[in-house]
All heavy atoms as TSV, in Angstrom:
chain	resi	resn	atom	element	x	y	z
A	1	PHE	N	N	-7.818	-12.590	7.745
A	1	PHE	CA	C	-6.719	-12.265	6.865
A	1	PHE	C	C	-6.579	-13.325	5.779
A	1	PHE	O	O	-6.431	-13.002	4.604
A	1	PHE	CB	C	-5.436	-12.108	7.688
A	1	PHE	CG	C	-4.333	-11.457	6.934
A	1	PHE	CD1	C	-4.367	-10.093	6.693
A	1	PHE	CD2	C	-3.281	-12.190	6.460
A	1	PHE	CE1	C	-3.358	-9.474	5.986
A	1	PHE	CE2	C	-2.249	-11.583	5.760
A	1	PHE	CZ	C	-2.296	-10.220	5.526
A	2	GLU	N	N	-6.612	-14.561	6.165
A	2	GLU	CA	C	-6.528	-15.636	5.168
A	2	GLU	C	C	-7.711	-15.591	4.209
A	2	GLU	O	O	-7.566	-15.886	3.027
A	2	GLU	CB	C	-6.427	-17.004	5.842
A	2	GLU	CG	C	-5.088	-17.253	6.512
A	2	GLU	CD	C	-3.904	-17.128	5.555
A	2	GLU	OE1	O	-4.002	-17.601	4.404
A	2	GLU	OE2	O	-2.898	-16.530	5.963
A	3	ASN	N	N	-8.887	-15.228	4.724
A	3	ASN	CA	C	-10.065	-15.080	3.870
A	3	ASN	C	C	-9.823	-14.024	2.801
A	3	ASN	O	O	-10.162	-14.214	1.630
A	3	ASN	CB	C	-11.284	-14.724	4.720
A	3	ASN	CG	C	-12.537	-14.562	3.887
A	3	ASN	OD1	O	-12.860	-15.405	3.061
A	3	ASN	ND2	N	-13.242	-13.480	4.115
A	4	MET	N	N	-9.228	-12.900	3.196
A	4	MET	CA	C	-8.930	-11.842	2.240
A	4	MET	C	C	-7.920	-12.318	1.195
A	4	MET	O	O	-8.066	-12.031	0.006
A	4	MET	CB	C	-8.406	-10.610	2.969
A	4	MET	CG	C	-9.449	-9.923	3.815
A	4	MET	SD	S	-8.793	-8.601	4.853
A	4	MET	CE	C	-8.229	-7.446	3.617
A	5	LYS	N	N	-6.891	-13.040	1.630
A	5	LYS	CA	C	-5.887	-13.548	0.700
A	5	LYS	C	C	-6.485	-14.550	-0.285
A	5	LYS	O	O	-6.069	-14.630	-1.430
A	5	LYS	CB	C	-4.728	-14.204	1.451
A	5	LYS	CG	C	-3.828	-13.198	2.138
A	5	LYS	CD	C	-2.714	-13.871	2.890
A	5	LYS	CE	C	-1.654	-14.324	1.943
A	5	LYS	NZ	N	-0.428	-14.767	2.590
A	6	SER	N	N	-7.491	-15.297	0.164
A	6	SER	CA	C	-8.080	-16.313	-0.706
A	6	SER	C	C	-9.053	-15.722	-1.725
A	6	SER	O	O	-9.463	-16.411	-2.658
A	6	SER	CB	C	-8.786	-17.381	0.127
A	6	SER	OG	O	-9.972	-16.861	0.704
A	7	LYS	N	N	-9.413	-14.440	-1.572
A	7	LYS	CA	C	-10.343	-13.772	-2.480
A	7	LYS	C	C	-9.753	-12.457	-2.977
A	7	LYS	O	O	-10.295	-11.378	-2.744
A	7	LYS	CB	C	-11.667	-13.504	-1.769
A	7	LYS	CG	C	-12.359	-14.750	-1.276
A	7	LYS	CD	C	-13.590	-14.387	-0.471
A	7	LYS	CE	C	-14.184	-15.627	0.153
A	7	LYS	NZ	N	-15.255	-15.307	1.089
A	8	PRO	N	N	-8.615	-12.515	-3.657
A	8	PRO	CA	C	-7.941	-11.274	-4.038
A	8	PRO	C	C	-8.800	-10.350	-4.893
A	8	PRO	O	O	-8.725	-9.133	-4.752
A	8	PRO	CB	C	-6.700	-11.747	-4.795
A	8	PRO	CG	C	-6.995	-13.140	-5.197
A	8	PRO	CD	C	-7.924	-13.687	-4.166
A	9	GLU	N	N	-9.639	-10.903	-5.751
A	9	GLU	CA	C	-10.461	-10.049	-6.615
A	9	GLU	C	C	-11.450	-9.205	-5.818
A	9	GLU	O	O	-11.883	-8.154	-6.267
A	9	GLU	CB	C	-11.199	-10.888	-7.664
A	9	GLU	CG	C	-12.255	-11.815	-7.109
A	9	GLU	CD	C	-11.731	-13.066	-6.411
A	9	GLU	OE1	O	-10.576	-13.449	-6.596
A	9	GLU	OE2	O	-12.515	-13.667	-5.657
A	10	GLN	N	N	-11.760	-9.617	-4.618
A	10	GLN	CA	C	-12.701	-8.893	-3.775
A	10	GLN	C	C	-12.005	-7.860	-2.881
A	10	GLN	O	O	-12.565	-6.808	-2.601
A	10	GLN	CB	C	-13.482	-9.880	-2.901
A	10	GLN	CG	C	-14.568	-9.247	-2.068
A	10	GLN	CD	C	-15.372	-10.277	-1.282
A	10	GLN	OE1	O	-15.235	-11.473	-1.487
A	10	GLN	NE2	N	-16.193	-9.802	-0.385
A	11	PHE	N	N	-10.794	-8.140	-2.460
A	11	PHE	CA	C	-10.157	-7.306	-1.445
A	11	PHE	C	C	-8.899	-6.565	-1.892
A	11	PHE	O	O	-8.442	-5.663	-1.190
A	11	PHE	CB	C	-9.795	-8.162	-0.222
A	11	PHE	CG	C	-10.998	-8.719	0.485
A	11	PHE	CD1	C	-11.336	-10.047	0.339
A	11	PHE	CD2	C	-11.791	-7.913	1.270
A	11	PHE	CE1	C	-12.441	-10.576	0.984
A	11	PHE	CE2	C	-12.903	-8.418	1.918
A	11	PHE	CZ	C	-13.229	-9.756	1.776
A	12	ILE	N	N	-8.307	-6.933	-3.010
A	12	ILE	CA	C	-7.026	-6.353	-3.411
A	12	ILE	C	C	-7.235	-5.438	-4.610
A	12	ILE	O	O	-7.726	-5.878	-5.647
A	12	ILE	CB	C	-6.006	-7.457	-3.730
A	12	ILE	CG1	C	-5.789	-8.287	-2.461
A	12	ILE	CG2	C	-4.701	-6.869	-4.229
A	12	ILE	CD1	C	-4.997	-9.534	-2.673
A	13	PRO	N	N	-6.885	-4.159	-4.469
A	13	PRO	CA	C	-7.106	-3.221	-5.568
A	13	PRO	C	C	-6.355	-3.643	-6.827
A	13	PRO	O	O	-5.172	-3.950	-6.780
A	13	PRO	CB	C	-6.574	-1.892	-5.027
A	13	PRO	CG	C	-5.863	-2.201	-3.772
A	13	PRO	CD	C	-6.207	-3.577	-3.333
A	14	GLY	N	N	-7.058	-3.668	-7.935
A	14	GLY	CA	C	-6.444	-3.996	-9.221
A	14	GLY	C	C	-6.256	-5.469	-9.487
A	14	GLY	O	O	-5.736	-5.843	-10.528
A	15	ALA	N	N	-6.669	-6.327	-8.585
A	15	ALA	CA	C	-6.451	-7.768	-8.764
A	15	ALA	C	C	-7.163	-8.301	-10.003
A	15	ALA	O	O	-6.641	-9.161	-10.694
A	15	ALA	CB	C	-6.902	-8.541	-7.529
A	16	ASN	N	N	-8.333	-7.765	-10.283
A	16	ASN	CA	C	-9.071	-8.254	-11.448
A	16	ASN	C	C	-8.622	-7.587	-12.742
A	16	ASN	O	O	-9.138	-7.888	-13.807
A	16	ASN	CB	C	-10.581	-8.079	-11.242
A	16	ASN	CG	C	-10.960	-6.638	-11.004
A	16	ASN	OD1	O	-10.104	-5.781	-10.825
A	16	ASN	ND2	N	-12.248	-6.369	-10.987
A	17	ARG	N	N	-7.638	-6.697	-12.669
A	17	ARG	CA	C	-7.084	-6.036	-13.857
A	17	ARG	C	C	-5.619	-6.401	-14.075
A	17	ARG	O	O	-4.893	-5.698	-14.770
A	17	ARG	CB	C	-7.227	-4.522	-13.716
A	17	ARG	CG	C	-8.665	-4.050	-13.665
A	17	ARG	CD	C	-8.766	-2.529	-13.669
A	17	ARG	NE	N	-7.884	-1.865	-12.719
A	17	ARG	CZ	C	-8.207	-1.544	-11.476
A	17	ARG	NH1	N	-9.395	-1.832	-11.009
A	17	ARG	NH2	N	-7.351	-0.934	-10.690
A	18	ASP	N	N	-5.180	-7.474	-13.454
A	18	ASP	CA	C	-3.791	-7.935	-13.583
A	18	ASP	C	C	-2.771	-6.871	-13.180
A	18	ASP	O	O	-1.713	-6.748	-13.788
A	18	ASP	CB	C	-3.508	-8.428	-15.000
A	18	ASP	CG	C	-4.338	-9.636	-15.369
A	18	ASP	OD1	O	-4.596	-10.463	-14.477
A	18	ASP	OD2	O	-4.736	-9.760	-16.538
A	19	ALA	N	N	-3.090	-6.103	-12.144
A	19	ALA	CA	C	-2.166	-5.069	-11.672
A	19	ALA	C	C	-1.005	-5.656	-10.869
A	19	ALA	O	O	0.000	-4.989	-10.671
A	19	ALA	CB	C	-2.921	-4.049	-10.819
A	20	TRP	N	N	-1.137	-6.895	-10.431
A	20	TRP	CA	C	-0.123	-7.540	-9.596
A	20	TRP	C	C	0.276	-8.862	-10.220
A	20	TRP	O	O	-0.542	-9.562	-10.798
A	20	TRP	CB	C	-0.663	-7.807	-8.181
A	20	TRP	CG	C	-1.244	-6.587	-7.552
A	20	TRP	CD1	C	-2.558	-6.236	-7.497
A	20	TRP	CD2	C	-0.532	-5.527	-6.928
A	20	TRP	NE1	N	-2.708	-5.038	-6.866
A	20	TRP	CE2	C	-1.490	-4.578	-6.508
A	20	TRP	CE3	C	0.809	-5.283	-6.676
A	20	TRP	CZ2	C	-1.121	-3.401	-5.845
A	20	TRP	CZ3	C	1.160	-4.124	-6.019
A	20	TRP	CH2	C	0.204	-3.208	-5.623
A	21	HIS	N	N	1.552	-9.232	-10.082
A	21	HIS	CA	C	2.000	-10.547	-10.569
A	21	HIS	C	C	1.278	-11.658	-9.826
A	21	HIS	O	O	0.806	-12.621	-10.415
A	21	HIS	CB	C	3.514	-10.707	-10.417
A	21	HIS	CG	C	4.291	-9.798	-11.299
A	21	HIS	ND1	N	4.324	-9.945	-12.667
A	21	HIS	CD2	C	5.059	-8.718	-11.017
A	21	HIS	CE1	C	5.077	-8.991	-13.186
A	21	HIS	NE2	N	5.535	-8.236	-12.205
A	22	GLU	N	N	1.217	-11.520	-8.513
A	22	GLU	CA	C	0.523	-12.496	-7.663
A	22	GLU	C	C	-0.331	-11.721	-6.666
A	22	GLU	O	O	0.152	-11.341	-5.601
A	22	GLU	CB	C	1.526	-13.369	-6.920
A	22	GLU	CG	C	2.365	-14.250	-7.826
A	22	GLU	CD	C	3.361	-15.071	-7.026
A	22	GLU	OE1	O	2.931	-15.718	-6.058
A	22	GLU	OE2	O	4.554	-15.033	-7.369
A	23	PRO	N	N	-1.604	-11.464	-7.005
A	23	PRO	CA	C	-2.441	-10.642	-6.129
A	23	PRO	C	C	-2.504	-11.116	-4.677
A	23	PRO	O	O	-2.550	-10.290	-3.771
A	23	PRO	CB	C	-3.827	-10.720	-6.779
A	23	PRO	CG	C	-3.546	-10.997	-8.210
A	23	PRO	CD	C	-2.315	-11.867	-8.210
A	24	SER	N	N	-2.454	-12.409	-4.445
A	24	SER	CA	C	-2.543	-12.889	-3.059
A	24	SER	C	C	-1.329	-12.470	-2.235
A	24	SER	O	O	-1.391	-12.436	-1.008
A	24	SER	CB	C	-2.709	-14.400	-3.020
A	24	SER	OG	O	-1.587	-15.038	-3.573
A	25	ARG	N	N	-0.213	-12.130	-2.891
A	25	ARG	CA	C	0.974	-11.677	-2.149
A	25	ARG	C	C	0.882	-10.216	-1.742
A	25	ARG	O	O	1.703	-9.728	-0.981
A	25	ARG	CB	C	2.230	-11.917	-2.985
A	25	ARG	CG	C	2.494	-13.418	-3.156
A	25	ARG	CD	C	3.828	-13.698	-3.742
A	25	ARG	NE	N	4.856	-13.275	-2.789
A	25	ARG	CZ	C	6.107	-12.995	-3.132
A	25	ARG	NH1	N	6.482	-13.101	-4.370
A	25	ARG	NH2	N	6.969	-12.618	-2.216
A	26	PHE	N	N	-0.128	-9.497	-2.273
A	26	PHE	CA	C	-0.343	-8.112	-1.864
A	26	PHE	C	C	-0.541	-8.046	-0.352
A	26	PHE	O	O	-0.065	-7.146	0.316
A	26	PHE	CB	C	-1.565	-7.551	-2.600
A	26	PHE	CG	C	-1.883	-6.124	-2.251
A	26	PHE	CD1	C	-1.230	-5.086	-2.888
A	26	PHE	CD2	C	-2.847	-5.829	-1.305
A	26	PHE	CE1	C	-1.525	-3.775	-2.580
A	26	PHE	CE2	C	-3.159	-4.521	-0.988
A	26	PHE	CZ	C	-2.497	-3.489	-1.628
A	27	LEU	N	N	-1.249	-9.017	0.187
A	27	LEU	CA	C	-1.452	-9.147	1.627
A	27	LEU	C	C	-0.461	-10.188	2.126
A	27	LEU	O	O	-0.676	-11.370	1.974
A	27	LEU	CB	C	-2.885	-9.601	1.925
A	27	LEU	CG	C	-3.979	-8.696	1.401
A	27	LEU	CD1	C	-5.331	-9.369	1.529
A	27	LEU	CD2	C	-3.967	-7.368	2.117
A	28	HIS	N	N	0.623	-9.743	2.699
A	28	HIS	CA	C	1.690	-10.663	3.062
A	28	HIS	C	C	1.475	-11.265	4.451
A	28	HIS	O	O	1.168	-12.428	4.597
A	28	HIS	CB	C	3.033	-9.954	2.972
A	28	HIS	CG	C	4.210	-10.826	3.205
A	28	HIS	ND1	N	4.500	-11.916	2.436
A	28	HIS	CD2	C	5.167	-10.773	4.145
A	28	HIS	CE1	C	5.592	-12.498	2.893
A	28	HIS	NE2	N	6.017	-11.817	3.932
A	29	LYS	N	N	1.663	-10.451	5.477
A	29	LYS	CA	C	1.537	-10.939	6.850
A	29	LYS	C	C	0.546	-10.134	7.673
A	29	LYS	O	O	0.163	-10.554	8.740
A	29	LYS	CB	C	2.897	-10.890	7.564
A	29	LYS	CG	C	3.921	-11.834	7.030
A	29	LYS	CD	C	5.192	-11.702	7.837
A	29	LYS	CE	C	6.290	-12.578	7.269
A	29	LYS	NZ	N	7.548	-12.367	7.985
A	30	GLY	N	N	0.189	-8.973	7.188
A	30	GLY	CA	C	-0.729	-8.138	7.946
A	30	GLY	C	C	-0.059	-7.367	9.072
A	30	GLY	O	O	-0.703	-6.946	10.017
A	31	THR	N	N	1.249	-7.181	8.968
A	31	THR	CA	C	1.954	-6.391	9.975
A	31	THR	C	C	2.426	-5.092	9.349
A	31	THR	O	O	2.614	-5.002	8.139
A	31	THR	CB	C	3.156	-7.159	10.556
A	31	THR	OG1	O	4.048	-7.489	9.494
A	31	THR	CG2	C	2.703	-8.427	11.255
A	32	SER	N	N	2.643	-4.120	10.145
A	32	SER	CA	C	3.021	-2.802	9.670
A	32	SER	C	C	4.534	-2.689	9.497
A	32	SER	O	O	5.299	-3.300	10.226
A	32	SER	CB	C	2.543	-1.765	10.681
A	32	SER	OG	O	2.786	-0.475	10.198
A	33	GLY	N	N	4.923	-1.902	8.521
A	33	GLY	CA	C	6.334	-1.596	8.325
A	33	GLY	C	C	7.117	-2.570	7.473
A	33	GLY	O	O	8.327	-2.401	7.311
A	34	GLN	N	N	6.478	-3.575	6.894
A	34	GLN	CA	C	7.210	-4.550	6.076
A	34	GLN	C	C	7.853	-3.911	4.846
A	34	GLN	O	O	8.854	-4.397	4.355
A	34	GLN	CB	C	6.279	-5.664	5.622
A	34	GLN	CG	C	5.797	-6.533	6.737
A	34	GLN	CD	C	4.772	-7.526	6.221
A	34	GLN	OE1	O	3.896	-7.182	5.458
A	34	GLN	NE2	N	4.902	-8.751	6.644
A	35	TRP	N	N	7.270	-2.845	4.370
A	35	TRP	CA	C	7.750	-2.190	3.172
A	35	TRP	C	C	9.135	-1.573	3.349
A	35	TRP	O	O	9.831	-1.315	2.376
A	35	TRP	CB	C	6.762	-1.093	2.766
A	35	TRP	CG	C	6.524	-0.107	3.871
A	35	TRP	CD1	C	5.552	-0.171	4.817
A	35	TRP	CD2	C	7.291	1.047	4.157
A	35	TRP	NE1	N	5.660	0.888	5.689
A	35	TRP	CE2	C	6.721	1.660	5.298
A	35	TRP	CE3	C	8.397	1.644	3.573
A	35	TRP	CZ2	C	7.225	2.812	5.853
A	35	TRP	CZ3	C	8.899	2.800	4.133
A	35	TRP	CH2	C	8.315	3.380	5.257
A	36	LYS	N	N	9.567	-1.348	4.583
A	36	LYS	CA	C	10.818	-0.637	4.826
A	36	LYS	C	C	12.035	-1.337	4.230
A	36	LYS	O	O	13.007	-0.677	3.890
A	36	LYS	CB	C	11.012	-0.415	6.323
A	36	LYS	CG	C	10.018	0.571	6.890
A	36	LYS	CD	C	10.183	0.750	8.369
A	36	LYS	CE	C	9.130	1.708	8.886
A	36	LYS	NZ	N	9.183	1.905	10.311
A	37	ASP	N	N	11.985	-2.655	4.085
A	37	ASP	CA	C	13.106	-3.378	3.494
A	37	ASP	C	C	12.970	-3.515	1.984
A	37	ASP	O	O	13.834	-4.093	1.341
A	37	ASP	CB	C	13.207	-4.783	4.108
A	37	ASP	CG	C	13.576	-4.731	5.579
A	37	ASP	OD1	O	14.224	-3.751	6.004
A	37	ASP	OD2	O	13.223	-5.682	6.301
A	38	VAL	N	N	11.881	-2.975	1.424
A	38	VAL	CA	C	11.608	-3.150	0.000
A	38	VAL	C	C	11.749	-1.844	-0.778
A	38	VAL	O	O	12.211	-1.835	-1.903
A	38	VAL	CB	C	10.181	-3.732	-0.200
A	38	VAL	CG1	C	9.840	-3.870	-1.663
A	38	VAL	CG2	C	10.048	-5.064	0.522
A	39	ILE	N	N	11.360	-0.750	-0.164
A	39	ILE	CA	C	11.341	0.544	-0.850
A	39	ILE	C	C	12.608	1.322	-0.509
A	39	ILE	O	O	12.950	1.486	0.663
A	39	ILE	CB	C	10.088	1.341	-0.451
A	39	ILE	CG1	C	8.847	0.558	-0.875
A	39	ILE	CG2	C	10.099	2.719	-1.086
A	39	ILE	CD1	C	7.550	1.176	-0.438
A	40	SER	N	N	13.278	1.807	-1.540
A	40	SER	CA	C	14.517	2.556	-1.335
A	40	SER	C	C	14.219	3.940	-0.750
A	40	SER	O	O	13.118	4.474	-0.921
A	40	SER	CB	C	15.255	2.723	-2.663
A	40	SER	OG	O	14.541	3.631	-3.500
A	41	PRO	N	N	15.202	4.541	-0.090
A	41	PRO	CA	C	15.006	5.898	0.426
A	41	PRO	C	C	14.655	6.885	-0.693
A	41	PRO	O	O	13.853	7.790	-0.490
A	41	PRO	CB	C	16.349	6.245	1.072
A	41	PRO	CG	C	16.956	4.920	1.418
A	41	PRO	CD	C	16.491	3.980	0.334
A	42	GLU	N	N	15.231	6.693	-1.872
A	42	GLU	CA	C	14.942	7.582	-3.007
A	42	GLU	C	C	13.486	7.456	-3.449
A	42	GLU	O	O	12.817	8.450	-3.730
A	42	GLU	CB	C	15.880	7.278	-4.179
A	42	GLU	CG	C	17.339	7.543	-3.902
A	42	GLU	CD	C	18.040	6.436	-3.107
A	42	GLU	OE1	O	17.519	5.316	-3.020
A	42	GLU	OE2	O	19.126	6.712	-2.562
A	43	ALA	N	N	12.995	6.213	-3.507
A	43	ALA	CA	C	11.602	5.990	-3.903
A	43	ALA	C	C	10.658	6.551	-2.846
A	43	ALA	O	O	9.614	7.134	-3.178
A	43	ALA	CB	C	11.337	4.503	-4.128
A	44	LEU	N	N	11.003	6.405	-1.585
A	44	LEU	CA	C	10.173	6.939	-0.508
A	44	LEU	C	C	10.139	8.464	-0.560
A	44	LEU	O	O	9.087	9.083	-0.378
A	44	LEU	CB	C	10.687	6.455	0.846
A	44	LEU	CG	C	9.827	6.793	2.041
A	44	LEU	CD1	C	8.399	6.276	1.879
A	44	LEU	CD2	C	10.451	6.221	3.304
A	45	ASP	N	N	11.274	9.077	-0.847
A	45	ASP	CA	C	11.325	10.528	-0.991
A	45	ASP	C	C	10.455	10.991	-2.155
A	45	ASP	O	O	9.713	11.966	-2.037
A	45	ASP	CB	C	12.776	10.986	-1.178
A	45	ASP	CG	C	12.916	12.488	-1.180
A	45	ASP	OD1	O	12.380	13.138	-0.255
A	45	ASP	OD2	O	13.542	13.023	-2.114
A	46	ALA	N	N	10.526	10.281	-3.275
A	46	ALA	CA	C	9.692	10.622	-4.436
A	46	ALA	C	C	8.208	10.481	-4.088
A	46	ALA	O	O	7.384	11.314	-4.486
A	46	ALA	CB	C	10.058	9.735	-5.623
A	47	PHE	N	N	7.866	9.437	-3.333
A	47	PHE	CA	C	6.484	9.235	-2.897
A	47	PHE	C	C	6.024	10.402	-2.033
A	47	PHE	O	O	4.948	10.958	-2.241
A	47	PHE	CB	C	6.362	7.918	-2.124
A	47	PHE	CG	C	5.036	7.732	-1.467
A	47	PHE	CD1	C	3.930	7.314	-2.198
A	47	PHE	CD2	C	4.879	7.980	-0.112
A	47	PHE	CE1	C	2.691	7.152	-1.591
A	47	PHE	CE2	C	3.641	7.810	0.503
A	47	PHE	CZ	C	2.552	7.400	-0.244
A	48	ASP	N	N	6.838	10.790	-1.062
A	48	ASP	CA	C	6.470	11.887	-0.167
A	48	ASP	C	C	6.283	13.194	-0.933
A	48	ASP	O	O	5.353	13.959	-0.651
A	48	ASP	CB	C	7.513	12.064	0.930
A	48	ASP	CG	C	7.457	10.972	1.986
A	48	ASP	OD1	O	6.379	10.356	2.161
A	48	ASP	OD2	O	8.496	10.732	2.638
A	49	LYS	N	N	7.139	13.445	-1.906
A	49	LYS	CA	C	7.013	14.671	-2.707
A	49	LYS	C	C	5.730	14.653	-3.531
A	49	LYS	O	O	5.018	15.653	-3.603
A	49	LYS	CB	C	8.229	14.829	-3.617
A	49	LYS	CG	C	9.472	15.251	-2.870
A	49	LYS	CD	C	10.661	15.367	-3.785
A	49	LYS	CE	C	11.903	15.736	-2.983
A	49	LYS	NZ	N	13.110	15.746	-3.800
A	50	LYS	N	N	5.430	13.532	-4.159
A	50	LYS	CA	C	4.213	13.428	-4.962
A	50	LYS	C	C	2.978	13.528	-4.076
A	50	LYS	O	O	2.002	14.183	-4.437
A	50	LYS	CB	C	4.210	12.106	-5.747
A	50	LYS	CG	C	3.125	12.027	-6.768
A	50	LYS	CD	C	3.347	13.088	-7.825
A	50	LYS	CE	C	2.377	12.948	-8.973
A	50	LYS	NZ	N	2.536	14.018	-9.956
A	51	LEU	N	N	3.023	12.902	-2.920
A	51	LEU	CA	C	1.912	12.967	-1.982
A	51	LEU	C	C	1.641	14.407	-1.569
A	51	LEU	O	O	0.486	14.844	-1.506
A	51	LEU	CB	C	2.227	12.101	-0.759
A	51	LEU	CG	C	1.092	11.757	0.169
A	51	LEU	CD1	C	0.005	10.962	-0.551
A	51	LEU	CD2	C	1.609	10.961	1.356
A	52	ALA	N	N	2.696	15.165	-1.319
A	52	ALA	CA	C	2.559	16.570	-0.934
A	52	ALA	C	C	1.949	17.403	-2.064
A	52	ALA	O	O	1.238	18.379	-1.803
A	52	ALA	CB	C	3.911	17.138	-0.516
A	53	GLU	N	N	2.206	17.015	-3.304
A	53	GLU	CA	C	1.610	17.718	-4.444
A	53	GLU	C	C	0.113	17.434	-4.555
A	53	GLU	O	O	-0.652	18.296	-4.988
A	53	GLU	CB	C	2.261	17.272	-5.753
A	53	GLU	CG	C	3.680	17.702	-5.956
A	53	GLU	CD	C	4.267	17.079	-7.217
A	53	GLU	OE1	O	3.501	16.642	-8.097
A	53	GLU	OE2	O	5.504	17.027	-7.304
A	54	LEU	N	N	-0.281	16.222	-4.192
A	54	LEU	CA	C	-1.644	15.776	-4.447
A	54	LEU	C	C	-2.622	15.986	-3.293
A	54	LEU	O	O	-3.826	16.098	-3.523
A	54	LEU	CB	C	-1.631	14.286	-4.815
A	54	LEU	CG	C	-0.876	13.922	-6.090
A	54	LEU	CD1	C	-0.783	12.413	-6.231
A	54	LEU	CD2	C	-1.556	14.547	-7.303
A	55	LEU	N	N	-2.108	16.015	-2.062
A	55	LEU	CA	C	-2.999	16.071	-0.903
A	55	LEU	C	C	-2.575	17.135	0.095
A	55	LEU	O	O	-1.385	17.406	0.245
A	55	LEU	CB	C	-2.998	14.724	-0.165
A	55	LEU	CG	C	-3.559	13.519	-0.888
A	55	LEU	CD1	C	-3.320	12.255	-0.059
A	55	LEU	CD2	C	-5.038	13.698	-1.173
A	56	PRO	N	N	-3.551	17.706	0.812
A	56	PRO	CA	C	-3.186	18.598	1.910
A	56	PRO	C	C	-2.491	17.793	3.011
A	56	PRO	O	O	-2.681	16.572	3.100
A	56	PRO	CB	C	-4.527	19.147	2.405
A	56	PRO	CG	C	-5.596	18.540	1.586
A	56	PRO	CD	C	-4.983	17.586	0.616
A	57	PRO	N	N	-1.700	18.455	3.848
A	57	PRO	CA	C	-0.915	17.731	4.859
A	57	PRO	C	C	-1.725	16.794	5.755
A	57	PRO	O	O	-1.280	15.682	6.049
A	57	PRO	CB	C	-0.270	18.847	5.686
A	57	PRO	CG	C	-0.197	20.000	4.751
A	57	PRO	CD	C	-1.410	19.889	3.859
A	58	ASP	N	N	-2.931	17.208	6.174
A	58	ASP	CA	C	-3.710	16.345	7.057
A	58	ASP	C	C	-4.164	15.068	6.361
A	58	ASP	O	O	-4.173	13.993	6.948
A	58	ASP	CB	C	-4.898	17.091	7.657
A	58	ASP	CG	C	-5.877	17.597	6.612
A	58	ASP	OD1	O	-5.456	17.963	5.493
A	58	ASP	OD2	O	-7.094	17.645	6.925
A	59	ARG	N	N	-4.500	15.167	5.082
A	59	ARG	CA	C	-4.926	13.980	4.331
A	59	ARG	C	C	-3.743	13.057	4.044
A	59	ARG	O	O	-3.862	11.840	4.088
A	59	ARG	CB	C	-5.598	14.392	3.023
A	59	ARG	CG	C	-6.800	15.275	3.220
A	59	ARG	CD	C	-8.067	14.465	3.376
A	59	ARG	NE	N	-9.184	15.283	3.745
A	59	ARG	CZ	C	-10.061	15.810	2.903
A	59	ARG	NH1	N	-9.941	15.609	1.619
A	59	ARG	NH2	N	-11.051	16.549	3.358
A	60	ALA	N	N	-2.595	13.641	3.738
A	60	ALA	CA	C	-1.391	12.838	3.497
A	60	ALA	C	C	-1.004	12.084	4.757
A	60	ALA	O	O	-0.652	10.901	4.702
A	60	ALA	CB	C	-0.245	13.740	3.039
A	61	LEU	N	N	-1.097	12.739	5.903
A	61	LEU	CA	C	-0.777	12.087	7.172
A	61	LEU	C	C	-1.739	10.931	7.427
A	61	LEU	O	O	-1.319	9.847	7.848
A	61	LEU	CB	C	-0.828	13.098	8.316
A	61	LEU	CG	C	-0.418	12.581	9.684
A	61	LEU	CD1	C	1.052	12.145	9.681
A	61	LEU	CD2	C	-0.640	13.655	10.730
A	62	TRP	N	N	-3.028	11.146	7.173
A	62	TRP	CA	C	-4.004	10.079	7.360
A	62	TRP	C	C	-3.694	8.903	6.450
A	62	TRP	O	O	-3.746	7.735	6.871
A	62	TRP	CB	C	-5.422	10.579	7.081
A	62	TRP	CG	C	-6.428	9.494	7.200
A	62	TRP	CD1	C	-7.060	9.091	8.336
A	62	TRP	CD2	C	-6.876	8.615	6.160
A	62	TRP	NE1	N	-7.894	8.021	8.060
A	62	TRP	CE2	C	-7.793	7.721	6.728
A	62	TRP	CE3	C	-6.596	8.518	4.802
A	62	TRP	CZ2	C	-8.427	6.723	5.988
A	62	TRP	CZ3	C	-7.234	7.528	4.054
A	62	TRP	CH2	C	-8.135	6.653	4.657
A	63	LEU	N	N	-3.338	9.182	5.213
A	63	LEU	CA	C	-3.023	8.109	4.272
A	63	LEU	C	C	-1.837	7.288	4.739
A	63	LEU	O	O	-1.839	6.060	4.650
A	63	LEU	CB	C	-2.736	8.685	2.885
A	63	LEU	CG	C	-2.441	7.683	1.796
A	63	LEU	CD1	C	-3.679	6.838	1.495
A	63	LEU	CD2	C	-1.967	8.367	0.535
A	64	LYS	N	N	-0.833	7.933	5.298
A	64	LYS	CA	C	0.370	7.245	5.731
A	64	LYS	C	C	0.223	6.562	7.102
A	64	LYS	O	O	0.811	5.532	7.344
A	64	LYS	CB	C	1.554	8.204	5.766
A	64	LYS	CG	C	1.980	8.629	4.378
A	64	LYS	CD	C	3.052	9.671	4.420
A	64	LYS	CE	C	4.379	9.075	4.764
A	64	LYS	NZ	N	5.474	10.014	4.684
A	65	GLN	N	N	-0.572	7.161	7.988
A	65	GLN	CA	C	-0.628	6.659	9.363
A	65	GLN	C	C	-2.001	6.158	9.791
A	65	GLN	O	O	-2.129	5.574	10.861
A	65	GLN	CB	C	-0.171	7.733	10.330
A	65	GLN	CG	C	1.256	8.147	10.114
A	65	GLN	CD	C	1.695	9.208	11.101
A	65	GLN	OE1	O	0.934	9.670	11.944
A	65	GLN	NE2	N	2.933	9.622	10.996
A	66	GLY	N	N	-3.023	6.410	8.991
A	66	GLY	CA	C	-4.368	6.008	9.387
A	66	GLY	C	C	-4.948	6.948	10.421
A	66	GLY	O	O	-4.393	8.007	10.698
A	67	SER	N	N	-6.052	6.549	10.982
A	67	SER	CA	C	-6.733	7.425	11.936
A	67	SER	C	C	-6.224	7.237	13.357
A	67	SER	O	O	-6.626	7.957	14.257
A	67	SER	CB	C	-8.244	7.159	11.906
A	67	SER	OG	O	-8.504	5.823	12.273
A	68	GLY	N	N	-5.365	6.257	13.575
A	68	GLY	CA	C	-4.869	6.007	14.919
A	68	GLY	C	C	-3.786	6.930	15.290
A	68	GLY	O	O	-3.395	7.194	16.349
């Protein structure tokens, strides 16, 4: 994990295009669910609606939950 944080241009999407203020912060702790205190319910609802427009349900589920 620390290796990935130390090489943001290799592991973080958009790091070499200045997509993030601090690319190394993209990888915070490596635990799941940290976003829940950052993203508002309204933003999450908008995300879910857009995801449903772009992907079939099985692909959207995989994107949100992974293969596990």
